[in-house]
C-alpha positions in Angstrom: 7.2 1.6 15.5 6.9 5.4 15.7 4.4 7.5 13.8 5.4 10.1 11.4 3.2 12.7 13.1 1.7 13.2 16.6 -1.4 11.3 17.1 -4.2 13.8 17.9 -7.1 11.4 17.8 -7.8 7.7 18.4 -8.5 7.2 14.7 -5.0 7.9 13.6 -3.2 4.8 12.4 0.5 4.1 13.0 2.8 4.4 10.0 6.5 4.0 9.8 8.4 7.2 9.3 10.3 7.3 6.0 13.6 6.4 7.6 12.0 3.3 9.3 10.8 1.8 6.1 12.8 -1.4 5.4 13.3 -3.0 2.0 12.5 -6.5 3.3 9.1 -5.3 4.6 8.3 -3.6 1.3 9.3 -6.7 -0.7 7.3 -8.9 1.6 4.2 -6.7 1.3 4.5 -6.6 -2.5 5.0 -10.4 -2.8 1.3 -11.2 -2.2 -0.9 -11.1 -5.3 -3.8 -9.3 -3.5 -1.5 -6.7 -2.0 0.2 -6.2 -5.4 -3.3 -5.8 -6.9 -4.1 -3.1 -4.4 -0.9 -1.2 -5.1 -1.4 -1.5 -8.9 -4.9 0.0 -8.5 -3.6 2.9 -6.3 -0.8 3.6 -8.8 -3.2 3.5 -11.8 -5.7 5.9 -10.1 -3.0 8.3 -8.9 -5.1 9.4 -5.9 -6.3 8.1 -2.6 -8.9 5.5 -2.6 -11.3 4.2 0.0 -11.1 0.6 1.1 -14.6 0.1 -0.3 -13.3 1.2 -3.8 -11.4 -2.2 -4.0 -13.3 -5.3 -5.1 -11.1 -8.2 -4.0 -12.1 -11.9 -4.0 -11.3 -12.3 -0.3 -13.2 -11.7 2.9 -13.4 -8.3 4.5 -11.1 -9.5 7.4 -8.5 -10.7 4.9 -8.8 -7.4 3.0 -8.2 -5.5 6.2 -5.2 -7.7 6.9 -3.7 -6.9 3.5 -4.2 -3.1 4.0 -2.6 -3.4 7.4 0.5 -5.2 6.0 0.8 -2.5 3.3 0.5 0.3 5.9 2.9 -1.2 8.4 5.5 -1.9 5.7 5.3 1.8 4.5 3.9 1.1 1.1 0.6 2.9 1.7 -0.6 5.6 4.1 -4.1 5.2 5.5 -6.1 8.2 6.9 -9.6 8.7 8.0 -11.7 11.3 6.3 -15.1 11.4 7.9 -16.2 7.8 8.0 -14.0 6.6 5.1 -10.5 5.2 5.5 -8.5 6.4 2.5 -5.4 4.7 1.1 -2.6 6.5 -0.7 0.5 5.0 -2.2 3.7 6.3 -0.5 5.5 6.5 -3.9 7.6 9.6 -2.9 8.9 7.8 0.2 9.6 4.6 -1.6 11.3 6.4 -4.5 13.5 8.4 -2.1 14.6 5.2 -0.3 14.6 2.7 -3.2 14.9 4.6 -6.4 13.0 2.9 -9.3 11.9 -0.1 -7.2 8.2 0.7 -7.2 8.1 1.6 -10.9 10.0 -1.6 -11.9 7.7 -3.8 -9.7 4.6 -2.2 -11.3 6.0 -2.6 -14.8 6.8 -6.3 -14.1 3.3 -6.8 -12.7 1.8 -5.3 -15.8 3.8 -7.5 -18.1 2.9 -10.6 -16.0 -0.8 -9.6 -16.1 -0.7 -9.3 -19.9 0.7 -12.8 -20.4 -1.8 -15.6 -21.2 -2.9 -17.7 -18.2 -1.2 -21.1 -18.1 
């Protein structure tokens, strides 16, 4: 996997370039309820969020795994700012590659969340 930009520091994280993002990887990343929850929160906020902004009912190591899957699939971009690792939704890249996919997935997830629990 190549990075979209040169890696000037050891804190830069590898991300796929836009042309390396694969539909199968994106769909796999979005298929997990916790990862979909993260993406829904990022989309609702419309800005970068720190990992600590997310309150997930899983361990810290599992949360780290979910963010790594999202980053490596090209769904989010993670950058360090000071001591915080910020997460931003790569909506522009996803919309350019798969027009309407992210919006439809988010709409479907919202409809599902609004349904009564079985």
